[in-house]
C-alpha positions in Angstrom: -24.4 28.3 2.1 -21.9 31.0 3.1 -19.2 32.4 0.8 -16.0 33.6 2.2 -12.8 34.8 0.5 -9.7 34.2 2.6 -5.9 34.6 2.3 -4.3 32.8 5.3 -0.8 31.9 6.1 0.0 30.0 9.3 3.6 30.2 10.4 4.8 28.9 13.8 6.4 31.7 15.8 10.0 31.0 16.8 12.2 33.4 18.7 13.2 34.7 22.1 15.5 33.0 24.5 12.6 31.4 26.4 10.9 29.8 23.4 13.6 28.0 21.5 12.0 24.9 20.1 12.8 22.2 17.6 11.1 22.1 14.2 9.3 18.8 15.2 7.7 20.6 18.2 6.7 23.5 16.0 5.2 21.2 13.4 3.1 19.4 16.0 1.8 22.8 17.2 0.9 24.0 13.7 -2.7 24.9 13.1 -5.0 22.7 11.0 -7.5 24.4 8.7 -11.0 22.8 8.3 -13.4 24.0 5.6 -16.6 22.6 7.0 -19.6 21.2 5.2 -21.8 23.9 3.8 -19.0 26.4 3.6 -17.8 27.7 0.2 -14.6 29.8 0.2 -11.8 30.8 -2.1 -8.2 32.0 -1.6 -4.7 31.1 -0.7 -4.0 28.8 2.2 -0.6 27.9 3.6 0.1 26.1 6.8 2.7 23.7 8.3 -0.3 21.6 9.5 -3.2 19.9 7.6 -6.1 21.2 5.5 -9.4 19.4 5.5 -11.9 20.3 2.8 -15.4 19.1 3.8 -17.2 22.0 2.0 -16.0 23.8 -1.1 -12.7 25.6 -1.9 -12.8 27.5 -5.2 -9.7 29.1 -6.8 -7.6 27.6 -4.2 -3.8 28.0 -3.9 -2.9 25.6 -1.1 0.4 24.6 0.5 0.4 22.4 3.6 1.7 19.2 5.1 -1.3 17.0 4.6 -4.3 17.8 2.4 -7.6 15.9 2.4 -10.9 16.3 0.5 -13.7 14.3 2.1 -16.5 12.6 0.3 -18.8 15.5 -0.7 -15.9 18.0 -0.5 -14.9 20.1 -3.6 -11.6 21.7 -4.5 -10.7 23.8 -7.5 -7.2 25.1 -7.9 -3.7 23.9 -7.1 -2.4 22.1 -4.1 1.1 21.2 -2.9 1.6 18.9 0.1 3.5 16.0 1.4 0.5 13.7 1.4 -2.8 14.2 -0.4 -6.0 12.1 0.1 -9.0 12.6 -2.1 -12.5 11.1 -1.6 -14.4 14.0 -3.1 -14.0 16.3 -6.2 -10.7 17.8 -7.3 -10.4 20.0 -10.4 -6.9 21.3 -11.0 -3.5 20.2 -10.0 -2.2 18.2 -7.1 1.5 17.7 -6.3 2.7 15.6 -3.4 6.2 14.9 -2.2 5.2 11.5 -0.7 2.0 10.1 -2.0 -1.5 10.7 -3.4 -4.4 8.5 -2.5 -7.6 8.5 -4.6 -10.4 6.8 -2.7 -13.2 5.0 -4.5 -15.5 8.0 -4.4 -12.8 10.4 -5.8 -13.5 12.4 -9.0 -10.4 14.1 -10.3 -10.1 16.3 -13.4 -6.6 17.6 -13.9 -3.0 16.4 -13.2 -1.6 14.6 -10.2 2.1 14.2 -9.4 3.7 12.2 -6.7 6.3 9.4 -6.1 3.5 7.0 -5.1 0.0 7.2 -6.5 -2.7 4.9 -5.1 -6.0 4.6 -7.0 -8.8 2.6 -5.4 -11.3 0.8 -7.6 -14.1 3.1 -8.5 -12.1 6.4 -8.5 -12.6 8.5 -11.6 -9.5 10.2 -13.1 -9.5 12.5 -16.2 -6.2 14.0 -16.7 -2.5 13.2 -16.3 -0.6 11.1 -13.7 3.1 11.6 -13.2 5.2 9.5 -10.9 8.2 11.4 -9.7 11.5 10.0 -8.5 11.4 8.5 -5.1 13.8 10.1 -2.6 16.1 8.0 -0.4 13.6 8.4 2.5 10.7 7.1 0.4 12.7 4.1 -0.7 13.2 3.1 2.9 9.5 3.1 3.5 8.7 1.2 0.3 7.4 -2.3 0.9 10.2 -4.9 1.1 10.4 -7.2 -1.9 10.4 -10.8 -0.9 13.1 -13.0 -2.5 11.9 -15.4 -5.2 11.3 -18.9 -3.9 14.1 -21.3 -4.6 13.4 -24.0 -7.1 12.6 -27.4 -5.4 15.5 -29.8 -5.7 14.7 -32.6 -8.1 15.3 -36.1 -6.9 16.8 -38.7 -9.0 14.3 -41.0 -10.8 16.6 -43.9 -9.9 15.7 -43.6 -6.2 12.0 -43.9 -6.9 12.4 -46.8 -9.4 14.8 -48.7 -7.0 12.4 -48.2 -4.1 9.4 -49.4 -6.2 11.4 -52.5 -7.4 12.4 -53.5 -3.9 8.7 -53.3 -2.9 7.5 -55.4 -5.8 10.2 -58.0 -5.2 9.4 -58.3 -1.5 5.6 -58.5 -2.2 6.1 -61.0 -5.0 8.5 -63.1 -2.9 6.0 -63.2 0.0 3.2 -64.2 -2.4 5.3 -67.0 -3.9 6.5 -68.1 -0.6 3.0 -68.7 0.7 1.6 -69.7 -2.6 -0.9 -67.0 -2.6 -2.3 -68.1 0.8 -1.2 -67.8 4.4 0.6 -70.9 5.8 -1.5 -73.2 8.0 -0.6 -74.0 11.5 1.9 -76.7 11.6 3.1 -76.2 8.0 6.8 -75.5 7.6 7.6 -71.9 6.6 10.1 -71.5 3.9 12.9 -69.1 4.4 14.8 -67.1 1.9 18.5 -67.4 1.8 21.0 -65.5 -0.2 23.6 -67.4 -2.1 
């Protein structure tokens, strides 16, 4: 395993009449930093892109847009990013402006702070969790709350009793009319008349 101490700061270059670009274009061109498996390093990292820790980063001081520790990755230090996803080991402090996700294989010792904190079943957390205030942009992205279902309208008991009574009367009248049996051919059929 190699050991490297690094102090890196990635900043997009803007300037000159020819190269005027928007912030969005510069952010998409930002360099990502990958600390590969088997690499152990320490230092300060700052980029407008992403940092992926698949190896080990000790005494880290990290600022980036998106920070990820893979399963088997290790990080010790402080990280500040928009989004942080942890599937490996974090010892220290993590502050996100949008969200922190702790996958089921995550082991965190320290403090995490974000407007949204998602902890999957199986993640281990020893330390503090602080949920910061959500900005107006974060509120727009929050899941919509469905309205509560309306209460079903209750029907009057009188409608059901009346319907049942009419059914019983009709059935009883038909039974009485035929005397409990169907009329034979040629027998007169009695009719009901209202008076």
